[in-house]
C-alpha positions as CSV (number, residue, x, y, z in Angstrom):
1,M,74.5,88.2,90.3
2,R,76.2,89.5,87.1
3,I,79.4,88.0,85.7
4,T,81.5,89.8,83.0
5,F,83.5,87.5,80.8
6,Y,86.3,89.2,78.9
7,Y,87.6,87.1,76.0
8,R,89.1,87.2,72.6
9,P,87.9,84.9,69.7
10,G,90.4,82.1,69.1
11,C,91.8,82.3,72.6
12,G,92.3,78.7,73.8
13,L,92.2,79.6,77.5
14,C,89.0,81.5,76.9
15,E,87.4,78.6,75.1
16,E,88.5,76.2,77.9
17,I,86.8,78.2,80.7
18,E,83.7,79.2,78.8
19,E,81.7,76.0,79.3
20,P,82.5,75.7,83.0
21,L,81.6,79.3,83.4
22,T,78.3,78.9,81.6
23,Q,77.4,75.8,83.7
24,L,78.4,77.5,87.0
25,A,76.6,80.7,86.2
26,A,73.4,78.7,85.5
27,A,73.7,76.9,88.8
28,H,74.0,80.2,90.6
29,N,71.3,82.0,88.5
30,A,73.9,84.4,87.4
31,E,73.8,86.5,84.2
32,I,76.9,86.5,82.0
33,A,77.9,89.5,80.0
34,R,80.4,88.5,77.3
35,V,82.9,91.2,76.2
36,N,85.1,90.6,73.2
37,I,88.1,92.7,74.0
38,D,88.8,93.2,70.3
39,E,85.6,95.2,70.1
40,D,86.0,97.2,73.3
41,R,89.0,99.5,73.4
42,A,88.9,100.1,77.1
43,A,88.8,96.4,77.8
44,L,91.6,95.7,75.3
45,R,93.8,98.3,77.0
46,R,93.0,96.8,80.4
47,Y,93.1,93.1,79.7
48,W,95.0,92.4,76.5
49,D,97.6,90.3,78.3
50,K,95.4,88.8,81.0
51,I,92.5,87.1,79.1
52,P,90.3,85.4,79.9
53,V,89.2,87.6,82.7
54,I,86.1,87.0,84.8
55,E,84.6,89.7,87.0
56,I,82.1,88.6,89.5
57,E,79.7,91.3,90.8
58,G,80.5,91.9,94.4
59,G,83.3,89.4,94.3
60,P,86.7,88.8,92.9
61,T,88.1,89.3,89.4
62,L,89.9,86.2,88.1
63,A,92.5,86.3,85.3
64,A,94.3,83.7,83.2
65,P,94.9,81.0,83.9
66,I,91.6,80.2,85.4
67,D,90.6,76.7,86.3
68,G,87.1,75.4,87.0
69,Q,87.7,74.8,90.7
70,A,88.9,78.3,91.3
71,L,85.9,79.7,89.4
72,A,83.5,77.5,91.4
73,A,85.1,78.6,94.7
74,A,84.9,82.3,93.8
75,L,81.3,82.0,92.8
76,A,80.4,80.1,96.0
77,R,82.1,82.8,98.1
78,S,80.2,85.5,96.2
79,V,76.9,83.8,96.9
80,T,77.7,83.4,100.5
81,I,78.8,87.0,100.9
82,R,75.7,88.3,99.0
83,T,73.1,86.2,100.7
84,G,74.6,85.2,104.0
85,E,73.6,81.6,103.1
86,S,75.6,78.5,102.1
87,P,76.1,78.1,98.4
88,P,74.0,75.5,96.4
């Protein structure tokens, strides 16, 4: 599973969710692609007022504010949908 994490350096909300995201991604064997919206014009236009944004492949897109429980639930749902099995 691939997760795209849109962030901006110095963003407090981005910094708060990055550690839970890293831990949850590891637990689900997911790869995280980090996109600094200041370096990606399309991402900046799309998400400048919504960061952090987390796109889960085959699942939902979460936008600020994101809490660890909502992220964990979204990842668990994505695992269940993708594999047909219960999440770890």
